C-alpha positions as CSV (number, residue, x, y, z in Angstrom):
1,M,28.4,37.9,30.9
2,K,28.9,39.4,34.3
3,K,26.2,40.7,36.1
4,L,26.3,45.2,35.2
5,T,25.9,47.8,38.0
6,E,23.5,50.1,38.3
7,R,26.0,52.6,36.8
8,E,26.7,50.3,33.8
9,I,23.1,49.4,32.7
10,Q,22.5,53.7,33.3
11,D,25.0,53.8,30.2
12,W,23.7,51.7,28.4
13,L,20.5,53.3,28.6
14,A,21.9,55.9,27.3
15,K,23.3,54.3,24.8
16,I,20.4,53.1,23.7
17,Q,19.1,56.6,23.4
18,R,22.4,57.9,21.1
19,M,22.0,54.8,19.1
20,E,20.3,56.0,14.9
21,Y,18.2,53.6,13.5
22,E,21.1,51.3,11.2
23,E,23.2,50.8,14.2
24,M,19.8,49.3,16.0
25,A,18.5,47.2,13.2
26,V,22.6,45.8,13.2
27,R,22.0,45.0,16.6
28,W,18.9,43.6,16.0
29,R,20.1,41.0,13.5
30,F,23.6,40.4,14.8
31,D,24.3,40.8,18.4
32,P,24.1,37.3,20.7
33,A,21.4,36.9,22.6
34,G,23.3,37.7,26.0
35,S,23.6,40.4,24.8
36,P,22.8,43.8,27.1
37,Y,20.3,44.9,25.0
38,F,18.5,41.3,24.6
39,N,19.2,39.7,28.0
40,T,16.8,39.0,29.9
41,N,18.3,39.9,33.0
42,Y,18.1,43.8,32.7
43,P,14.5,44.0,31.3
44,Q,15.1,48.3,31.4
45,L,17.7,47.5,28.7
46,Y,15.5,45.1,26.3
47,A,12.4,47.9,26.8
48,A,14.4,50.9,26.0
49,F,15.6,49.0,23.2
50,Q,12.2,47.8,21.9
51,E,11.2,51.6,22.8
52,R,13.6,53.3,20.8
53,F,13.5,50.5,17.6
54,N,10.2,50.2,17.4
55,K,8.5,53.0,18.5
56,H,10.9,56.7,16.8
57,F,12.5,53.8,14.4
58,N,9.3,51.6,13.2
59,G,11.4,48.7,13.2
60,M,12.9,46.5,11.3
61,R,11.6,47.6,7.8
62,A,12.5,46.3,4.1
63,P,14.9,49.1,3.5
64,I,16.7,48.7,6.4
65,S,17.0,45.3,6.2
66,K,18.4,44.7,2.7
67,H,21.1,47.5,3.3
68,I,22.8,45.8,6.1
69,G,22.2,42.4,4.8
70,F,22.6,39.1,6.1
71,D,26.4,39.2,6.3
72,R,27.2,39.5,10.0
73,D,31.3,40.5,9.4
74,A,30.7,43.3,7.3
75,W,29.5,45.3,10.4
76,V,32.1,44.2,12.8
77,G,34.6,47.0,13.0
78,K,31.6,49.7,12.9
79,Y,29.6,48.4,15.5
80,E,31.8,46.5,17.8
81,I,29.4,43.2,16.4
82,E,31.1,40.3,17.6
83,K,32.9,38.0,14.6
84,S,31.1,35.3,13.3
């Protein structure tokens, strides 16, 4: 992945603030390690994701985990998840 500009980082931060619980749970389970949300080169994105997912939505709980399951391909079109 190319290095993000400050503007792109701000755009990603705004996306995080708009995400609903389902999308965050899907991304937590299925996004690759290099995703900007989990890339250690962008600690502010990871921190913002963690803050919203864990403190606002209380993280990955059993009901949402069961809802999203483990079939990555089921979510490919909805949240731009990479096909396995």
